[in-house]
C-alpha positions as CSV (number, residue, x, y, z in Angstrom):
1,M,26.0,-17.3,-113.4
2,S,23.2,-14.6,-111.6
3,I,24.4,-11.3,-111.2
4,M,23.0,-11.7,-107.3
5,E,26.1,-14.6,-106.6
6,Y,29.3,-12.2,-108.8
7,N,30.4,-11.3,-105.7
8,G,29.3,-13.4,-103.1
9,G,28.2,-13.5,-99.7
10,S,25.0,-14.5,-97.2
11,V,23.6,-12.8,-94.2
12,V,21.2,-14.2,-91.3
13,A,19.4,-12.9,-88.8
14,M,17.8,-14.8,-85.9
15,V,15.5,-14.0,-82.9
16,G,15.8,-14.9,-79.3
17,K,14.6,-13.9,-75.6
18,N,14.6,-10.0,-75.8
19,C,17.3,-10.0,-78.4
20,V,18.5,-10.5,-82.2
21,A,21.3,-11.4,-83.9
22,I,22.8,-10.9,-87.8
23,A,25.9,-12.1,-89.3
24,S,27.3,-12.2,-92.3
25,D,30.2,-13.8,-94.0
26,L,33.2,-11.4,-95.0
27,R,33.8,-12.7,-98.5
28,L,34.0,-9.8,-101.7
29,G,34.4,-12.2,-104.7
30,N,34.9,-11.4,-108.5
31,Q,32.8,-15.0,-109.2
32,A,35.4,-17.6,-108.1
33,L,38.0,-15.3,-107.7
34,N,38.6,-14.0,-103.7
35,V,39.3,-10.3,-103.9
36,A,39.2,-9.0,-100.7
37,T,37.3,-8.8,-97.5
38,F,34.2,-6.9,-96.9
39,D,31.6,-5.7,-94.2
40,K,28.3,-6.3,-95.8
41,I,26.3,-5.6,-92.3
42,F,25.9,-1.9,-91.0
43,P,24.0,-0.1,-88.2
44,V,21.4,2.0,-89.2
45,T,21.1,3.3,-85.1
46,D,21.8,1.9,-81.8
47,R,19.4,-0.6,-82.4
48,I,18.9,-1.6,-85.7
49,Y,21.5,-3.1,-88.4
50,I,20.7,-3.8,-91.9
51,G,22.7,-6.8,-94.2
52,L,22.9,-6.5,-97.3
53,S,24.0,-9.3,-100.0
54,G,24.3,-9.3,-103.5
55,L,26.2,-7.0,-106.0
56,A,29.0,-5.0,-104.2
57,T,28.5,-2.1,-105.8
58,D,25.0,-1.7,-104.6
59,V,25.7,-2.8,-101.3
60,S,27.5,0.5,-101.2
61,T,25.1,2.5,-103.3
62,L,22.5,1.4,-100.6
63,R,24.1,1.8,-97.6
64,E,24.5,5.7,-98.3
65,R,21.2,6.3,-99.7
66,F,19.4,4.1,-96.3
67,R,22.0,6.2,-94.1
68,F,20.3,9.9,-96.1
69,R,17.0,8.5,-96.0
70,V,17.1,7.6,-91.8
71,N,18.6,11.0,-91.3
72,M,15.8,13.0,-93.2
73,Y,13.6,10.8,-91.2
74,T,15.1,11.1,-87.8
75,I,15.2,15.5,-88.4
76,K,11.7,15.3,-89.7
77,E,10.3,13.4,-87.1
78,E,12.7,14.2,-84.0
79,R,13.2,10.8,-83.1
80,E,14.4,7.7,-83.9
81,I,13.2,5.1,-86.6
82,E,11.6,1.7,-85.4
83,P,12.6,-1.7,-86.8
84,A,9.8,-2.2,-89.1
85,T,9.0,1.6,-90.0
86,F,12.9,1.2,-91.8
87,A,11.9,-2.0,-92.9
88,H,9.3,-0.6,-94.9
89,L,11.4,2.2,-95.8
90,V,14.1,-0.6,-97.3
91,S,11.4,-2.0,-99.4
92,S,9.8,1.3,-100.9
93,T,13.8,2.5,-101.6
94,L,13.6,-0.7,-103.6
95,Y,10.2,-0.7,-105.5
96,E,11.0,2.6,-106.9
97,K,13.7,1.0,-109.0
98,R,11.6,-2.2,-109.5
99,F,12.3,-2.0,-113.3
100,G,16.2,-1.5,-113.0
101,P,16.6,-2.7,-109.4
102,F,19.8,-3.0,-106.9
103,F,20.7,-6.3,-106.9
104,I,20.3,-6.6,-103.3
105,E,18.8,-8.7,-100.8
106,P,18.5,-6.8,-97.7
107,V,18.2,-8.3,-94.4
108,I,17.1,-5.9,-91.2
109,A,17.4,-6.8,-87.4
110,G,16.6,-4.7,-84.4
111,I,15.2,-4.0,-81.2
112,S,12.0,-1.6,-81.4
113,S,12.5,1.6,-78.4
114,P,11.8,1.0,-75.0
115,S,8.7,2.9,-75.3
116,R,7.7,0.6,-77.7
117,G,8.4,-2.7,-75.0
118,S,11.7,-3.8,-76.7
119,K,10.3,-6.2,-78.6
120,P,13.0,-8.3,-81.2
121,F,12.3,-7.7,-84.9
122,I,13.6,-9.5,-88.2
123,A,12.9,-8.6,-91.8
124,A,14.0,-9.7,-95.2
125,A,13.5,-8.6,-98.9
126,D,14.1,-9.4,-102.3
127,L,15.5,-6.9,-105.0
128,I,12.0,-5.3,-105.6
129,G,11.5,-5.0,-101.9
130,C,8.9,-7.5,-101.3
131,L,9.1,-8.3,-97.2
132,N,9.0,-11.1,-95.4
133,F,8.6,-11.2,-91.8
134,A,9.5,-13.7,-89.6
135,K,9.8,-14.9,-85.7
136,D,12.5,-17.1,-85.9
137,F,15.2,-16.8,-88.8
138,V,15.8,-14.9,-92.3
139,V,18.5,-15.5,-94.7
140,A,19.9,-14.3,-97.6
141,G,22.6,-14.8,-100.3
142,T,24.5,-17.3,-102.0
143,A,24.4,-20.3,-99.7
144,S,20.5,-19.2,-98.6
145,S,19.2,-22.6,-99.0
146,E,21.6,-23.9,-96.7
147,L,21.8,-21.6,-94.4
148,F,18.2,-22.2,-94.4
149,G,18.3,-26.2,-93.5
150,I,21.1,-25.5,-90.3
151,A,18.9,-23.3,-89.0
152,E,15.7,-25.1,-89.1
153,G,18.2,-27.6,-87.7
154,L,19.9,-25.6,-84.7
155,W,17.7,-22.7,-84.1
156,E,15.5,-22.5,-80.8
157,P,12.7,-20.4,-79.4
158,D,13.5,-17.7,-76.6
159,L,17.6,-18.7,-77.2
160,E,19.6,-16.2,-74.3
161,P,21.7,-13.6,-76.1
162,E,25.1,-16.1,-75.6
163,D,23.3,-19.1,-77.0
164,L,21.8,-16.9,-79.6
165,F,25.7,-16.0,-80.6
166,E,26.8,-19.6,-80.7
167,T,23.7,-20.9,-82.4
168,I,24.1,-17.9,-85.6
169,S,27.8,-18.9,-85.7
170,Q,27.3,-22.6,-86.5
171,T,24.7,-21.8,-88.7
172,L,26.8,-19.6,-90.7
173,L,30.1,-21.2,-90.2
174,N,28.6,-24.5,-91.9
175,A,26.5,-23.5,-93.9
176,V,29.8,-21.3,-95.6
177,D,32.0,-23.9,-95.7
178,R,29.2,-25.6,-98.4
179,D,29.0,-22.8,-100.4
180,A,32.4,-21.8,-102.6
181,F,30.8,-17.9,-102.8
182,S,30.9,-17.4,-99.3
183,G,33.0,-17.4,-96.4
184,W,36.5,-15.8,-95.6
185,G,35.4,-15.2,-91.7
186,A,32.4,-14.1,-90.3
187,V,30.8,-11.1,-88.1
188,V,28.5,-11.0,-86.0
189,H,26.2,-8.6,-84.0
190,V,24.1,-9.7,-81.7
191,I,21.6,-7.0,-80.5
192,T,20.1,-6.6,-76.4
193,P,17.5,-3.7,-75.4
194,D,20.8,-2.3,-73.6
195,R,24.1,-3.1,-75.8
196,V,25.2,-4.3,-79.0
197,I,28.4,-7.2,-78.4
198,T,30.4,-7.3,-82.1
199,R,32.4,-10.4,-82.9
200,T,34.5,-11.3,-85.6
201,L,34.8,-15.3,-86.7
202,K,37.6,-16.8,-88.1
203,G,36.8,-18.9,-90.8
204,R,37.7,-22.0,-93.4
205,M,40.2,-19.1,-96.3
206,D,40.3,-21.6,-98.8
């Protein structure tokens, strides 16, 4: 078994019409053994969220490291970090450790500041920080192949926030049902220019 699959978990982000959504399952496992529920998505700013799939210890480590670096950026630059800038911060943080990498695949979703047009942004990276920018959706985790297939079938351009929520929820719930290392419910964040809507979904617990 790959170390990336040791604790399980999956994350997906999608673009809508002036909004983005990011969702993950809640399972923390020890290989095939279910241990607890575990958040994998964290707020970076009011408009940017990051989902971390992979080894749970590295999820906790990187969450704190990103929080520190974003706070330092805010103090130094005297402004809030933009989603694209944060994506490159994530990439450089992971690439620093490329010879002994963090076993993490990050997914970033956010809305740019009003001065930059409040544009939706999503990106993902591999464990050494190679960025993948997308206009539709990005996936990561043990159910990534299932997420790719279902998202290809369900995603449409210019979805309104409620339709985007329904699409990303159905994509994630149906994908994790086909993966033994993901599941145990889900959490979805829909980010719009004026608010963030967070909903917790019930899923299969077997």
